[in-house]
N, CA, C and O atoms as a printed pandas DataFrame, in Angstrom:
     atom_number atom_name residue_name chain_id  residue_number  x_coord  y_coord  z_coord
0              1         N          MET        A               1   26.863   14.072    9.809
1              2        CA          MET        A               1   26.106   15.116    9.174
2              3         C          MET        A               1   25.281   14.562    8.012
3              4         O          MET        A               1   24.138   14.970    7.804
4              5         N          LYS        A               2   25.874   13.616    7.247
5              6        CA          LYS        A               2   25.130   13.012    6.110
6              7         C          LYS        A               2   23.927   12.243    6.592
7              8         O          LYS        A               2   22.878   12.273    5.948
8              9         N          LYS        A               3   24.050   11.549    7.719
9             10        CA          LYS        A               3   22.930   10.815    8.249
10            11         C          LYS        A               3   21.798   11.764    8.641
11            12         O          LYS        A               3   20.627   11.461    8.408
12            13         N          TYR        A               4   22.134   12.889    9.225
13            14        CA          TYR        A               4   21.133   13.868    9.587
14            15         C          TYR        A               4   20.383   14.421    8.345
15            16         O          TYR        A               4   19.160   14.561    8.362
16            17         N          ILE        A               5   21.122   14.722    7.300
17            18        CA          ILE        A               5   20.524   15.192    6.047
18            19         C          ILE        A               5   19.603   14.163    5.433
19            20         O          ILE        A               5   18.496   14.481    4.999
20            21         N          TRP        A               6   20.077   12.900    5.399
21            22        CA          TRP        A               6   19.229   11.819    4.805
22            23         C          TRP        A               6   17.983   11.611    5.656
23            24         O          TRP        A               6   16.887   11.401    5.137
24            25         N          PHE        A               7   18.165   11.670    6.949
25            26        CA          PHE        A               7   17.004   11.503    7.845
26            27         C          PHE        A               7   16.004   12.651    7.615
27            28         O          PHE        A               7   14.802   12.410    7.509
28            29         N          SER        A               8   16.490   13.875    7.540
29            30        CA          SER        A               8   15.603   15.056    7.288
30            31         C          SER        A               8   14.885   14.932    5.976
31            32         O          SER        A               8   13.679   15.175    5.910
32            33         N          LEU        A               9   15.599   14.553    4.907
33            34        CA          LEU        A               9   14.952   14.355    3.615
34            35         C          LEU        A               9   13.890   13.276    3.654
35            36         O          LEU        A               9   12.822   13.426    3.061
36            37         N          THR        A              10   14.184   12.173    4.358
37            38        CA          THR        A              10   13.222   11.110    4.444
38            39         C          THR        A              10   11.937   11.583    5.175
39            40         O          THR        A              10   10.828   11.247    4.761
40            41         N          VAL        A              11   12.096   12.340    6.228
41            42        CA          VAL        A              11   10.934   12.850    6.991
42            43         C          VAL        A              11   10.165   13.833    6.126
43            44         O          VAL        A              11    8.935   13.795    6.101
44            45         N          ILE        A              12   10.847   14.695    5.430
45            46        CA          ILE        A              12   10.157   15.661    4.560
46            47         C          ILE        A              12    9.413   14.989    3.424
47            48         O          ILE        A              12    8.264   15.334    3.149
48            49         N          ILE        A              13   10.027   14.066    2.780
49            50        CA          ILE        A              13    9.368   13.308    1.669
50            51         C          ILE        A              13    8.208   12.534    2.243
51            52         O          ILE        A              13    7.177   12.440    1.578
52            53         N          GLY        A              14    8.302   11.976    3.425
53            54        CA          GLY        A              14    7.200   11.228    4.029
54            55         C          GLY        A              14    5.990   12.090    4.357
55            56         O          GLY        A              14    4.878   11.577    4.475
56            57         N          LEU        A              15    6.198   13.407    4.507
57            58        CA          LEU        A              15    5.133   14.304    4.814
58            59         C          LEU        A              15    4.388   14.827    3.582
59            60         O          LEU        A              15    3.319   15.426    3.700
60            61         N          ILE        A              16    4.953   14.595    2.423
61            62        CA          ILE        A              16    4.306   15.066    1.179
62            63         C          ILE        A              16    3.101   14.175    0.918
63            64         O          ILE        A              16    3.252   12.958    0.806
64            65         N          PRO        A              17    1.926   14.746    0.819
65            66        CA          PRO        A              17    0.716   13.944    0.604
66            67         C          PRO        A              17    0.736   13.352   -0.824
67            68         O          PRO        A              17    1.104   14.011   -1.796
68            69         N          ILE        A              18    0.331   12.108   -0.890
69            70        CA          ILE        A              18    0.228   11.465   -2.152
70            71         C          ILE        A              18   -1.235   11.454   -2.520
71            72         O          ILE        A              18   -2.060   10.931   -1.772
72            73         N          SER        A              19   -1.573   12.030   -3.673
73            74        CA          SER        A              19   -2.953   12.055   -4.070
74            75         C          SER        A              19   -3.329   10.727   -4.732
75            76         O          SER        A              19   -2.598   10.232   -5.589
76            77         N          VAL        A              20   -4.399   10.188   -4.359
77            78        CA          VAL        A              20   -4.919    8.943   -4.968
78            79         C          VAL        A              20   -6.200    9.308   -5.722
79            80         O          VAL        A              20   -7.136    9.884   -5.167
80            81         N          LYS        A              21   -6.202    8.964   -6.956
81            82        CA          LYS        A              21   -7.379    9.232   -7.762
82            83         C          LYS        A              21   -8.365    8.104   -7.579
83            84         O          LYS        A              21   -8.112    6.967   -7.976
84            85         N          ALA        A              22   -9.496    8.430   -6.971
85            86        CA          ALA        A              22  -10.556    7.471   -6.735
86            87         C          ALA        A              22  -11.471    7.421   -7.926
87            88         O          ALA        A              22  -11.813    8.444   -8.519
88            89         N          GLU        A              23  -11.861    6.214   -8.266
89            90        CA          GLU        A              23  -12.779    6.049   -9.367
90            91         C          GLU        A              23  -14.199    6.504   -8.919
91            92         O          GLU        A              23  -14.660    6.127   -7.842
92            93         N          THR        A              24  -14.866    7.298   -9.741
93            94        CA          THR        A              24  -16.211    7.767   -9.416
94            95         C          THR        A              24  -17.213    6.758   -9.910
95            96         O          THR        A              24  -17.189    6.344  -11.069
96            97         N          TRP        A              25  -18.114    6.359   -8.994
97            98        CA          TRP        A              25  -19.143    5.398   -9.319
98            99         C          TRP        A              25  -20.475    6.132   -9.505
99           100         O          TRP        A              25  -20.834    6.983   -8.691
100          101         N          ASN        A              26  -21.188    5.814  -10.547
101          102        CA          ASN        A              26  -22.493    6.418  -10.765
102          103         C          ASN        A              26  -23.575    5.493  -10.219
103          104         O          ASN        A              26  -23.290    4.393   -9.744
104          105         N          GLY        A              27  -24.829    5.962  -10.295
105          106        CA          GLY        A              27  -25.947    5.192   -9.754
106          107         C          GLY        A              27  -26.123    3.808  -10.356
107          108         O          GLY        A              27  -26.482    2.848   -9.673
108          109         N          GLU        A              28  -25.861    3.733  -11.651
109          110        CA          GLU        A              28  -26.009    2.412  -12.299
110          111         C          GLU        A              28  -25.000    1.401  -11.808
111          112         O          GLU        A              28  -25.322    0.242  -11.547
112          113         N          LYS        A              29  -23.726    1.885  -11.685
113          114        CA          LYS        A              29  -22.641    0.991  -11.240
114          115         C          LYS        A              29  -22.929    0.576   -9.783
115          116         O          LYS        A              29  -22.739   -0.589   -9.435
116          117         N          ILE        A              30  -23.376    1.494   -8.942
117          118        CA          ILE        A              30  -23.671    1.192   -7.555
118          119         C          ILE        A              30  -24.804    0.146   -7.504
119          120         O          ILE        A              30  -24.733   -0.807   -6.727
120          121         N          SER        A              31  -25.829    0.326   -8.320
121          122        CA          SER        A              31  -26.956   -0.619   -8.327
122          123         C          SER        A              31  -26.497   -1.990   -8.759
123          124         O          SER        A              31  -26.864   -2.998   -8.155
124          125         N          GLN        A              32  -25.685   -2.030   -9.817
125          126        CA          GLN        A              32  -25.099   -3.327  -10.253
126          127         C          GLN        A              32  -24.321   -4.003   -9.177
127          128         O          GLN        A              32  -24.426   -5.212   -8.971
128          129         N          MET        A              33  -23.529   -3.205   -8.482
129          130        CA          MET        A              33  -22.676   -3.786   -7.431
130          131         C          MET        A              33  -23.536   -4.333   -6.260
131          132         O          MET        A              33  -23.234   -5.398   -5.723
132          133         N          ILE        A              34  -24.591   -3.612   -5.874
133          134        CA          ILE        A              34  -25.435   -4.113   -4.792
134          135         C          ILE        A              34  -26.102   -5.448   -5.218
135          136         O          ILE        A              34  -26.146   -6.399   -4.437
136          137         N          GLY        A              35  -26.609   -5.502   -6.439
137          138        CA          GLY        A              35  -27.189   -6.756   -6.927
138          139         C          GLY        A              35  -26.178   -7.878   -6.970
139          140         O          GLY        A              35  -26.474   -9.010   -6.587
140          141         N          ALA        A              36  -24.967   -7.559   -7.443
141          142        CA          ALA        A              36  -23.923   -8.568   -7.496
142          143         C          ALA        A              36  -23.545   -9.030   -6.157
143          144         O          ALA        A              36  -23.348  -10.232   -5.978
144          145         N          MET        A              37  -23.421   -8.152   -5.161
145          146        CA          MET        A              37  -23.017   -8.547   -3.799
146          147         C          MET        A              37  -24.134   -9.370   -3.146
147          148         O          MET        A              37  -23.857  -10.242   -2.322
148          149         N          SER        A              38  -25.383   -9.100   -3.506
149          150        CA          SER        A              38  -26.490   -9.941   -2.984
150          151         C          SER        A              38  -26.362  -11.372   -3.558
151          152         O          SER        A              38  -26.516  -12.362   -2.843
152          153         N          TRP        A              39  -26.075  -11.442   -4.870
153          154        CA          TRP        A              39  -25.894  -12.768   -5.508
154          155         C          TRP        A              39  -24.712  -13.456   -4.843
155          156         O          TRP        A              39  -24.808  -14.632   -4.491
156          157         N          CYS        A              40  -23.624  -12.767   -4.669
157          158        CA          CYS        A              40  -22.437  -13.356   -4.096
158          159         C          CYS        A              40  -22.666  -13.857   -2.677
159          160         O          CYS        A              40  -22.189  -14.928   -2.301
160          161         N          THR        A              41  -23.408  -13.064   -1.884
161          162        CA          THR        A              41  -23.723  -13.467   -0.511
162          163         C          THR        A              41  -24.476  -14.788   -0.513
163          164         O          THR        A              41  -24.186  -15.661    0.305
164          165         N          ASN        A              42  -25.433  -14.952   -1.411
165          166        CA          ASN        A              42  -26.252  -16.122   -1.456
166          167         C          ASN        A              42  -25.697  -17.296   -2.215
167          168         O          ASN        A              42  -26.090  -18.434   -1.958
168          169         N          ASN        A              43  -24.795  -17.055   -3.144
169          170        CA          ASN        A              43  -24.342  -18.151   -4.009
170          171         C          ASN        A              43  -22.843  -18.440   -4.020
171          172         O          ASN        A              43  -22.443  -19.557   -4.346
172          173         N          ALA        A              44  -22.005  -17.464   -3.674
173          174        CA          ALA        A              44  -20.567  -17.662   -3.782
174          175         C          ALA        A              44  -19.828  -17.722   -2.449
175          176         O          ALA        A              44  -18.720  -18.251   -2.361
176          177         N          ALA        A              45  -20.444  -17.187   -1.445
177          178        CA          ALA        A              45  -19.771  -17.185   -0.108
178          179         C          ALA        A              45  -19.574  -18.588    0.415
179          180         O          ALA        A              45  -20.520  -19.372    0.486
180          181         N          LYS        A              46  -18.320  -18.911    0.789
181          182        CA          LYS        A              46  -17.996  -20.239    1.240
182          183         C          LYS        A              46  -18.241  -20.430    2.736
183          184         O          LYS        A              46  -18.342  -21.551    3.233
184          185         N          ASN        A              47  -18.334  -19.277    3.447
185          186        CA          ASN        A              47  -18.531  -19.352    4.907
186          187         C          ASN        A              47  -19.128  -18.071    5.366
187          188         O          ASN        A              47  -19.179  -17.105    4.605
188          189         N          PRO        A              48  -19.597  -18.024    6.627
189          190        CA          PRO        A              48  -20.266  -16.785    7.151
190          191         C          PRO        A              48  -19.377  -15.573    7.107
191          192         O          PRO        A              48  -19.888  -14.462    6.962
192          193         N          SER        A              49  -18.077  -15.718    7.224
193          194        CA          SER        A              49  -17.164  -14.603    7.233
194          195         C          SER        A              49  -17.139  -13.963    5.847
195          196         O          SER        A              49  -17.166  -12.739    5.723
196          197         N          GLU        A              50  -17.091  -14.767    4.841
197          198        CA          GLU        A              50  -17.073  -14.277    3.467
198          199         C          GLU        A              50  -18.428  -13.651    3.114
199          200         O          GLU        A              50  -18.485  -12.628    2.432
200          201         N          ALA        A              51  -19.496  -14.261    3.575
201          202        CA          ALA        A              51  -20.816  -13.648    3.345
202          203         C          ALA        A              51  -20.889  -12.292    4.008
203          204         O          ALA        A              51  -21.524  -11.384    3.470
204          205         N          SER        A              52  -20.276  -12.128    5.132
205          206        CA          SER        A              52  -20.270  -10.861    5.892
206          207         C          SER        A              52  -19.609   -9.742    5.121
207          208         O          SER        A              52  -20.082   -8.606    5.119
208          209         N          ILE        A              53  -18.464  -10.086    4.439
209          210        CA          ILE        A              53  -17.753   -9.011    3.698
210          211         C          ILE        A              53  -18.595   -8.556    2.493
211          212         O          ILE        A              53  -18.602   -7.380    2.127
212          213         N          TYR        A              54  -19.311   -9.532    1.886
213          214        CA          TYR        A              54  -20.168   -9.114    0.758
214          215         C          TYR        A              54  -21.360   -8.259    1.272
215          216         O          TYR        A              54  -21.793   -7.318    0.608
216          217         N          GLN        A              55  -21.858   -8.606    2.436
217          218        CA          GLN        A              55  -22.997   -7.843    3.012
218          219         C          GLN        A              55  -22.531   -6.433    3.363
219          220         O          GLN        A              55  -23.280   -5.468    3.206
220          221         N          SER        A              56  -21.288   -6.318    3.839
221          222        CA          SER        A              56  -20.782   -4.958    4.204
222          223         C          SER        A              56  -20.641   -4.100    2.964
223          224         O          SER        A              56  -20.918   -2.901    3.003
224          225         N          ALA        A              57  -20.214   -4.696    1.866
225          226        CA          ALA        A              57  -20.114   -3.938    0.591
226          227         C          ALA        A              57  -21.492   -3.517    0.144
227          228         O          ALA        A              57  -21.684   -2.407   -0.353
228          229         N          ARG        A              58  -22.452   -4.408    0.321
229          230        CA          ARG        A              58  -23.829   -4.115   -0.066
230          231         C          ARG        A              58  -24.358   -2.937    0.771
231          232         O          ARG        A              58  -25.018   -2.046    0.237
232          233         N          ARG        A              59  -24.076   -2.932    2.046
233          234        CA          ARG        A              59  -24.516   -1.839    2.944
234          235         C          ARG        A              59  -23.874   -0.506    2.501
235          236         O          ARG        A              59  -24.548    0.521    2.415
236          237         N          ALA        A              60  -22.580   -0.547    2.229
237          238        CA          ALA        A              60  -21.914    0.699    1.766
238          239         C          ALA        A              60  -22.534    1.204    0.465
239          240         O          ALA        A              60  -22.749    2.400    0.269
240          241         N          GLY        A              61  -22.808    0.249   -0.407
241          242        CA          GLY        A              61  -23.474    0.587   -1.710
242          243         C          GLY        A              61  -24.857    1.175   -1.505
243          244         O          GLY        A              61  -25.251    2.112   -2.198
244          245         N          THR        A              62  -25.597    0.619   -0.545
245          246        CA          THR        A              62  -26.937    1.115   -0.314
246          247         C          THR        A              62  -26.909    2.562    0.149
247          248         O          THR        A              62  -27.719    3.375   -0.296
248          249         N          MET        A              63  -25.986    2.886    1.037
249          250        CA          MET        A              63  -25.845    4.277    1.481
250          251         C          MET        A              63  -25.490    5.183    0.310
251          252         O          MET        A              63  -26.044    6.274    0.175
252          253         N          ALA        A              64  -24.565    4.733   -0.536
253          254        CA          ALA        A              64  -24.122    5.497   -1.711
254          255         C          ALA        A              64  -25.256    5.681   -2.707
255          256         O          ALA        A              64  -25.398    6.736   -3.324
256          257         N          LEU        A              65  -26.079    4.609   -2.853
257          258        CA          LEU        A              65  -27.192    4.641   -3.818
258          259         C          LEU        A              65  -28.243    5.662   -3.320
259          260         O          LEU        A              65  -28.827    6.379   -4.132
260          261         N          LYS        A              66  -28.477    5.730   -2.057
261          262        CA          LYS        A              66  -29.421    6.708   -1.534
262          263         C          LYS        A              66  -28.943    8.119   -1.897
263          264         O          LYS        A              66  -29.728    8.966   -2.322
264          265         N          LYS        A              67  -27.644    8.348   -1.721
265          266        CA          LYS        A              67  -27.068    9.643   -2.091
266          267         C          LYS        A              67  -27.218    9.913   -3.578
267          268         O          LYS        A              67  -27.547   11.034   -3.966
268          269         N          ALA        A              68  -26.984    8.903   -4.427
269          270        CA          ALA        A              68  -27.082    9.049   -5.886
270          271         C          ALA        A              68  -28.534    9.401   -6.296
271          272         O          ALA        A              68  -28.773   10.216   -7.187
272          273         N          ILE        A              69  -29.488    8.746   -5.599
273          274        CA          ILE        A              69  -30.928    9.001   -5.887
274          275         C          ILE        A              69  -31.277   10.412   -5.461
275          276         O          ILE        A              69  -31.955   11.140   -6.186
276          277         N          ASP        A              70  -30.806   10.801   -4.265
277          278        CA          ASP        A              70  -31.099   12.154   -3.731
278          279         C          ASP        A              70  -30.525   13.247   -4.679
279          280         O          ASP        A              70  -31.112   14.312   -4.871
280          281         N          ASN        A              71  -29.330   12.914   -5.264
281          282        CA          ASN        A              71  -28.720   13.877   -6.162
282          283         C          ASN        A              71  -29.247   13.851   -7.605
283          284         O          ASN        A              71  -28.814   14.626   -8.458
284          285         N          GLY        A              72  -30.194   12.938   -7.847
285          286        CA          GLY        A              72  -30.801   12.855   -9.151
286          287         C          GLY        A              72  -29.981   12.122  -10.190
287          288         O          GLY        A              72  -30.244   12.236  -11.387
288          289         N          ASP        A              73  -28.960   11.348   -9.730
289          290        CA          ASP        A              73  -28.109   10.598  -10.662
290          291         C          ASP        A              73  -28.867    9.427  -11.227
291          292         O          ASP        A              73  -28.613    9.031  -12.365
292          293         N          ILE        A              74  -29.776    8.864  -10.487
293          294        CA          ILE        A              74  -30.555    7.690  -10.941
294          295         C          ILE        A              74  -31.894    7.737  -10.242
295          296         O          ILE        A              74  -32.005    8.241   -9.125
296          297         N          ASP        A              75  -32.907    7.213  -10.899
297          298        CA          ASP        A              75  -34.241    7.146  -10.360
298          299         C          ASP        A              75  -34.340    5.885   -9.485
299          300         O          ASP        A              75  -33.737    4.865   -9.818
300          301         N          SER        A              76  -35.081    5.938   -8.386
301          302        CA          SER        A              76  -35.151    4.797   -7.511
302          303         C          SER        A              76  -35.727    3.556   -8.145
303          304         O          SER        A              76  -35.280    2.447   -7.853
304          305         N          ASN        A              77  -36.715    3.721   -9.009
305          306        CA          ASN        A              77  -37.316    2.558   -9.710
306          307         C          ASN        A              77  -36.274    1.964  -10.664
307          308         O          ASN        A              77  -36.135    0.744  -10.746
308          309         N          GLU        A              78  -35.549    2.815  -11.380
309          310        CA          GLU        A              78  -34.539    2.307  -12.298
310          311         C          GLU        A              78  -33.432    1.595  -11.538
311          312         O          GLU        A              78  -32.963    0.547  -11.979
312          313         N          SER        A              79  -33.007    2.140  -10.409
313          314        CA          SER        A              79  -31.964    1.504   -9.625
314          315         C          SER        A              79  -32.409    0.114   -9.105
315          316         O          SER        A              79  -31.642   -0.848   -9.113
316          317         N          LEU        A              80  -33.659    0.056   -8.663
317          318        CA          LEU        A              80  -34.191   -1.232   -8.188
318          319         C          LEU        A              80  -34.260   -2.263   -9.300
319          320         O          LEU        A              80  -33.954   -3.435   -9.081
320          321         N          GLU        A              81  -34.658   -1.841  -10.482
321          322        CA          GLU        A              81  -34.729   -2.741  -11.614
322          323         C          GLU        A              81  -33.318   -3.258  -11.976
323          324         O          GLU        A              81  -33.147   -4.453  -12.219
324          325         N          ILE        A              82  -32.355   -2.403  -12.010
325          326        CA          ILE        A              82  -30.940   -2.779  -12.310
326          327         C          ILE        A              82  -30.425   -3.724  -11.258
327          328         O          ILE        A              82  -29.826   -4.748  -11.586
328          329         N          LEU        A              83  -30.649   -3.396   -9.973
329          330        CA          LEU        A              83  -30.204   -4.201   -8.856
330          331         C          LEU        A              83  -30.807   -5.593   -8.886
331          332         O          LEU        A              83  -30.086   -6.579   -8.731
332          333         N          LYS        A              84  -32.089   -5.693   -9.079
333          334        CA          LYS        A              84  -32.785   -7.018   -9.092
334          335         C          LYS        A              84  -32.321   -7.842  -10.309
335          336         O          LYS        A              84  -32.123   -9.053  -10.203
336          337         N          LYS        A              85  -32.154   -7.194  -11.430
337          338        CA          LYS        A              85  -31.712   -7.932  -12.631
338          339         C          LYS        A              85  -30.317   -8.515  -12.408
339          340         O          LYS        A              85  -30.067   -9.678  -12.724
340          341         N          SER        A              86  -29.416   -7.706  -11.866
341          342        CA          SER        A              86  -28.053   -8.189  -11.580
342          343         C          SER        A              86  -28.090   -9.342  -10.623
343          344         O          SER        A              86  -27.378  -10.324  -10.831
344          345         N          GLU        A              87  -28.901   -9.270   -9.564
345          346        CA          GLU        A              87  -28.963  -10.338   -8.589
346          347         C          GLU        A              87  -29.613  -11.600   -9.192
347          348         O          GLU        A              87  -29.137  -12.714   -8.970
348          349         N          ARG        A              88  -30.673  -11.418   -9.936
349          350        CA          ARG        A              88  -31.428  -12.541  -10.518
350          351         C          ARG        A              88  -30.582  -13.274  -11.585
351          352         O          ARG        A              88  -30.575  -14.504  -11.621
352          353         N          GLU        A              89  -29.873  -12.528  -12.451
353          354        CA          GLU        A              89  -29.118  -13.151  -13.542
354          355         C          GLU        A              89  -27.710  -13.565  -13.106
355          356         O          GLU        A              89  -27.034  -14.298  -13.828
356          357         N          GLY        A              90  -27.268  -13.109  -11.948
357          358        CA          GLY        A              90  -25.922  -13.434  -11.515
358          359         C          GLY        A              90  -24.853  -12.766  -12.409
359          360         O          GLY        A              90  -23.853  -13.372  -12.795
360          361         N          LYS        A              91  -25.125  -11.489  -12.710
361          362        CA          LYS        A              91  -24.227  -10.813  -13.616
362          363         C          LYS        A              91  -23.883   -9.415  -13.046
363          364         O          LYS        A              91  -24.696   -8.771  -12.382
364          365         N          TYR        A              92  -22.665   -8.991  -13.331
365          366        CA          TYR        A              92  -22.199   -7.629  -13.020
366          367         C          TYR        A              92  -21.852   -7.030  -14.350
367          368         O          TYR        A              92  -20.820   -7.340  -14.944
368          369         N          PHE        A              93  -22.764   -6.129  -14.832
369          370        CA          PHE        A              93  -22.737   -5.678  -16.218
370          371         C          PHE        A              93  -22.833   -6.929  -17.100
371          372         O          PHE        A              93  -23.812   -7.667  -16.986
372          373         N          ASP        A              94  -21.890   -7.183  -17.941
373          374        CA          ASP        A              94  -22.015   -8.340  -18.844
374          375         C          ASP        A              94  -21.208   -9.542  -18.358
375          376         O          ASP        A              94  -21.114  -10.550  -19.057
376          377         N          GLN        A              95  -20.644   -9.441  -17.197
377          378        CA          GLN        A              95  -19.754  -10.515  -16.674
378          379         C          GLN        A              95  -20.540  -11.442  -15.754
379          380         O          GLN        A              95  -21.202  -10.982  -14.824
380          381         N          THR        A              96  -20.469  -12.746  -16.011
381          382        CA          THR        A              96  -21.130  -13.717  -15.161
382          383         C          THR        A              96  -20.374  -13.802  -13.862
383          384         O          THR        A              96  -19.144  -13.844  -13.841
384          385         N          LEU        A              97  -21.127  -13.826  -12.766
385          386        CA          LEU        A              97  -20.522  -13.868  -11.444
386          387         C          LEU        A              97  -20.049  -15.250  -11.081
387          388         O          LEU        A              97  -20.664  -16.246  -11.461
388          389         N          ASN        A              98  -18.950  -15.315  -10.341
389          390        CA          ASN        A              98  -18.409  -16.565   -9.794
390          391         C          ASN        A              98  -17.626  -16.112   -8.566
391          392         O          ASN        A              98  -17.454  -14.913   -8.349
392          393         N          PRO        A              99  -17.147  -17.065   -7.758
393          394        CA          PRO        A              99  -16.479  -16.653   -6.523
394          395         C          PRO        A              99  -15.290  -15.697   -6.757
395          396         O          PRO        A              99  -15.102  -14.767   -5.973
396          397         N          GLU        A             100  -14.530  -15.894   -7.754
397          398        CA          GLU        A             100  -13.386  -15.040   -8.039
398          399         C          GLU        A             100  -13.828  -13.634   -8.431
399          400         O          GLU        A             100  -13.263  -12.638   -7.979
400          401         N          ARG        A             101  -14.833  -13.576   -9.265
401          402        CA          ARG        A             101  -15.354  -12.217   -9.688
402          403         C          ARG        A             101  -15.991  -11.498   -8.484
403          404         O          ARG        A             101  -15.876  -10.279   -8.355
404          405         N          CYS        A             102  -16.652  -12.252   -7.618
405          406        CA          CYS        A             102  -17.218  -11.633   -6.429
406          407         C          CYS        A             102  -16.139  -10.971   -5.582
407          408         O          CYS        A             102  -16.320   -9.852   -5.102
408          409         N          LYS        A             103  -14.990  -11.678   -5.393
409          410        CA          LYS        A             103  -13.901  -11.138   -4.645
410          411         C          LYS        A             103  -13.342   -9.838   -5.306
411          412         O          LYS        A             103  -13.014   -8.871   -4.619
412          413         N          GLN        A             104  -13.249   -9.855   -6.616
413          414        CA          GLN        A             104  -12.757   -8.705   -7.347
414          415         C          GLN        A             104  -13.658   -7.497   -7.185
415          416         O          GLN        A             104  -13.182   -6.378   -6.995
416          417         N          ILE        A             105  -14.941   -7.721   -7.258
417          418        CA          ILE        A             105  -15.931   -6.614   -7.047
418          419         C          ILE        A             105  -15.777   -6.094   -5.628
419          420         O          ILE        A             105  -15.685   -4.887   -5.404
420          421         N          TRP        A             106  -15.750   -7.001   -4.687
421          422        CA          TRP        A             106  -15.623   -6.568   -3.270
422          423         C          TRP        A             106  -14.357   -5.734   -3.126
423          424         O          TRP        A             106  -14.396   -4.678   -2.493
424          425         N          GLN        A             107  -13.245   -6.171   -3.689
425          426        CA          GLN        A             107  -12.007   -5.424   -3.572
426          427         C          GLN        A             107  -12.111   -4.016   -4.172
427          428         O          GLN        A             107  -11.547   -3.058   -3.644
428          429         N          SER        A             108  -12.841   -3.916   -5.279
429          430        CA          SER        A             108  -12.989   -2.576   -5.896
430          431         C          SER        A             108  -13.823   -1.674   -4.992
431          432         O          SER        A             108  -13.590   -0.466   -4.948
432          433         N          VAL        A             109  -14.781   -2.233   -4.277
433          434        CA          VAL        A             109  -15.562   -1.461   -3.316
434          435         C          VAL        A             109  -14.691   -1.066   -2.131
435          436         O          VAL        A             109  -14.766    0.051   -1.620
436          437         N          ASN        A             110  -13.864   -2.018   -1.713
437          438        CA          ASN        A             110  -13.013   -1.822   -0.534
438          439         C          ASN        A             110  -11.902   -0.800   -0.809
439          440         O          ASN        A             110  -11.302   -0.285    0.135
440          441         N          GLU        A             111  -11.624   -0.502   -2.056
441          442        CA          GLU        A             111  -10.562    0.448   -2.384
442          443         C          GLU        A             111  -11.077    1.890   -2.323
443          444         O          GLU        A             111  -10.452    2.807   -2.858
444          445         N          ASN        A             112  -12.202    2.072   -1.676
445          446        CA          ASN        A             112  -12.785    3.393   -1.436
446          447         C          ASN        A             112  -13.034    4.209   -2.725
447          448         O          ASN        A             112  -12.424    5.254   -2.950
448          449         N          PRO        A             113  -13.943    3.692   -3.551
449          450        CA          PRO        A             113  -14.265    4.518   -4.733
450          451         C          PRO        A             113  -15.030    5.752   -4.312
451          452         O          PRO        A             113  -15.600    5.815   -3.223
452          453         N          LYS        A             114  -15.030    6.713   -5.185
453          454        CA          LYS        A             114  -15.783    7.951   -4.886
454          455         C          LYS        A             114  -17.204    7.736   -5.351
455          456         O          LYS        A             114  -17.465    7.611   -6.547
456          457         N          PHE        A             115  -18.089    7.696   -4.433
457          458        CA          PHE        A             115  -19.518    7.477   -4.759
458          459         C          PHE        A             115  -20.205    8.792   -5.068
459          460         O          PHE        A             115  -21.400    8.810   -5.362
């Protein structure tokens, strides 16, 4: 009987949804990320597979940026300026990009932020 009760409790607890608070990204952060992932693709990727993951993050960011522009969160010219500056300077906000930082940014994109 005890085994049945423990099993039932385990099943019930397993069915309780766990809410995950996703970080909300604004147009500026998305633009910075796209520029950083472009820099990482061209400068930090050690092989085609690694370049591919940075490109996929860039594509996800591009779709999110279009949505942010459509919603009026950021102007398209402003986003392009931020994106190009990040890519040109090799920076994500004030942090200089390097292979480790590129992986960290990619992981933050991969954790499904709320765009």
